C-alpha positions in Angstrom: -0.3 -15.2 34.7 3.1 -16.7 35.4 6.3 -14.9 34.9 7.3 -17.2 32.0 3.9 -16.5 30.3 4.5 -12.8 30.5 8.0 -13.2 29.1 6.8 -15.3 26.2 4.0 -12.9 25.5 6.5 -9.9 25.4 8.9 -11.9 23.3 6.1 -12.6 20.7 5.2 -9.0 20.6 8.8 -8.0 20.0 9.1 -10.6 17.2 5.9 -9.4 15.6 7.1 -5.8 15.6 10.4 -6.9 14.1 8.7 -8.9 11.3 6.5 -5.8 10.5 9.6 -3.6 10.3 11.3 -6.1 8.0 8.5 -6.0 5.4 9.0 -4.1 2.3 6.6 -1.2 1.9 5.5 0.1 -1.5 3.7 3.1 -2.9 1.7 2.2 -5.9 -0.5 3.9 -8.5 -3.4 2.2 -10.4 -5.1 3.6 -13.4 -8.8 2.9 -13.7 -10.9 2.1 -16.8 -11.8 5.7 -17.2 -8.2 6.9 -16.8 -8.4 8.1 -13.2 -5.3 7.5 -11.0 -5.4 6.0 -7.5 -2.4 6.0 -5.2 -2.0 3.8 -2.1 0.6 1.9 0.1 1.0 -1.7 0.8 3.5 -4.5 1.7 2.2 -6.6 -1.2 1.4 -4.8 -4.4 0.1 -7.8 -6.3 -2.3 -8.9 -3.5 -3.5 -5.3 -3.1 -4.2 -4.9 -6.8 -6.3 -8.0 -6.9 -8.2 -6.9 -3.7 -9.1 -3.8 -5.6 -9.9 -5.6 -8.8 -12.0 -8.2 -7.1 -14.1 -5.7 -5.2 -13.3 -7.5 -1.9 -14.3 -6.0 1.4 -10.7 -4.7 1.6 -11.0 -2.8 -1.7 -10.9 1.0 -1.6 -14.2 2.7 -2.0 -12.6 4.6 -4.9 -13.0 1.5 -7.1 -16.7 0.9 -6.5 -17.7 3.1 -9.5 -14.5 2.8 -11.7 -12.7 -0.6 -12.0 -8.9 -0.8 -11.9 -7.4 -1.3 -15.3 -3.6 -1.5 -14.7 -0.9 -1.1 -12.1 1.1 1.8 -13.6 3.6 2.7 -10.9 5.3 1.1 -7.9 8.1 2.4 -5.7 9.8 0.6 -2.8 10.3 2.6 0.3 12.1 1.9 3.6 9.1 1.6 6.0 5.4 2.4 6.5 6.2 6.0 7.7 8.2 6.7 4.5 5.4 5.0 2.4 2.8 7.3 3.9 5.0 10.4 3.3 5.6 9.5 -0.3 1.9 8.6 -0.9 1.0 12.1 0.4 3.6 13.7 -1.9 2.2 11.9 -4.9 -1.4 12.7 -4.0 -0.5 16.4 -4.0 0.9 16.2 -7.5 -1.0 17.4 -10.5 -2.3 14.8 -13.0 0.4 15.5 -15.6 3.2 15.1 -12.9 1.6 11.7 -11.9 1.4 10.6 -15.5 5.1 11.5 -16.0 6.1 9.7 -12.8 4.2 6.6 -14.1 5.8 6.9 -17.5 2.5 7.4 -19.2 
C-alpha cells in the first residue's frame, strides 16, 4: 500500500468517526398492543419504529409476540454513551414511573 493510500484510508476513518459523533442519539419508548413498554436507543426514531413494526430482521425479539402500538416517548441525548446510560436508567424504573415519564 502506498503512503497516499494509507493517508486516504486514515482520513476516511476519521471522517466516518466524526459523522457518527455528529448524529443525534435518541432514547425512545414504544407501547405494545398489550400495553407493555419497550425502551431502546437509535439515531433515527421513525426508522427504528417501523423496523420494529414491520418485523424486519433488525426488529427486537421483544416484538415477536407483541406488536408495537405507538411511540410514546422520545428524548434527545448528546451521544451514544449518554443514550445507553439514559436507557439503562429508564429500564430500571417501575412501570408507573415510565408511564408518568411518557405522559400516559
